[in-house]
Structure formats: structure tokens, C-alpha cells
N, C-alpha and C positions, 0 to 999 in steps of 0.2 A: 400444624397445618400441613396437609399432604401435598407433595409435589407431583406434577404430572410426569408420567414416564416420557423419556425422550423418544421422538419418532425417528426410526431408523430410515435413512435416505437410501434410495435405490442407487445402483451403480451409475445410471444415466444422470440422476440428480447430482451426485457427487462430481461427475465429469463436468457437468454444466457449471457447478460452483468453482471448480478448478479453472475453467476457461474464463469465467467472469473475474476471478481473483487475479489471474495473469494480466487481464486487461486493466484492472484497477491499479496493480503495481506498475505496469508500463506507463499509464497516464500520470500517476503520481511521481514516478521517477522522472518523466519528462518535465513536469512542473518544477521539481527540485533542481534538476540540471539547468533549466533555464534561469531560475533564481540564482544559482551558483555562478553561472556565466555572467549574469548582469552584475552581481556583487563584485566579482573579480575585475570587471571592466569599469567599475565606478571610479570617480575621481579620488575618493577617499574610501577604499575598501575596508569593510569591517571584518577584521581577521577572525574574530570570534564567530560571527555569522557564517563565514566561509568554512571554518572548521566544523561547525554544527551541520551545515548543509552537506559537506563531504561525508560526514559520519552517517547522515540520513541516507545519502545515495548508496553508500556501501551496504547499509542494512537492507534497503529496498532491493538491491541486486541479489543479496544473499537470500532474502525471503522469496523473491521471484524464482530463483533457481531451485528452491526446495519445495515448490508447490507439487502436490500429488494428492490423490484421493485419500490417502492414509494420513495426510498431514493437515488435520482439521484446524489445528492451532494457527497455522499460517493462512489458511483459507479464511478463517474467522477474522483474523487481523485485517486482511484486505477488505472483506465485506462489511465489517462493523466498526473499523477504525478509519481506514483510508477512504473508503467510498463515501461516507458522510462528509468528510472534509472536502472531497472533490465536488460533491453536490453543492455544498455551501459556497465553494469558490465560484461555481458556474451560475448560481442563482443570485449572486449579489450584484 
């Protein structure tokens, strides 16, 4: 079965993807930071959850700082991994 050739995006489209990805990372980072603060303030904090959230926050910060039109892997991570998670969170 033949695959379709990838459509090359324009510079403007890549820039828009970068901006959207940055917003997605910022929103998901805020969500994780809020969850982390709530877990730390809990009467019986779950240390494993805290460590997992801390790791997630570090990864999100690293990814957000590495966004660029030439880094499609990070852009795709934001658009196709984190954005659907945020959408699911806001529609429930």
C-alpha cells in the first residue's frame, strides 16, 4: 500500500504550530504544578505521585524551552499528546 507524501508546511504554519505548542506546554505545566502543590499540601501526601509530577514538570519545562520550527518532535508531542489530554480534561 502506497503512502501519501508528507505535505511540507510553510514557515508561517510552522511558526503557528510553535506558538500553539508553547501554549499547550504552558497550560499542561500549570495543570501539573497545581496538582503537585495540592499533593504536597495533602494531609497524607503520596510521595510517589509527587516524584512523578516533579519529573513531569521538569520534562515539560525542558520541552517548552526546546520548541522551535526545526524541532517537530517537540511540537508534535505538544499537539498530539498533551493537547488531547487538556481537551479531555476541560470537556469532562
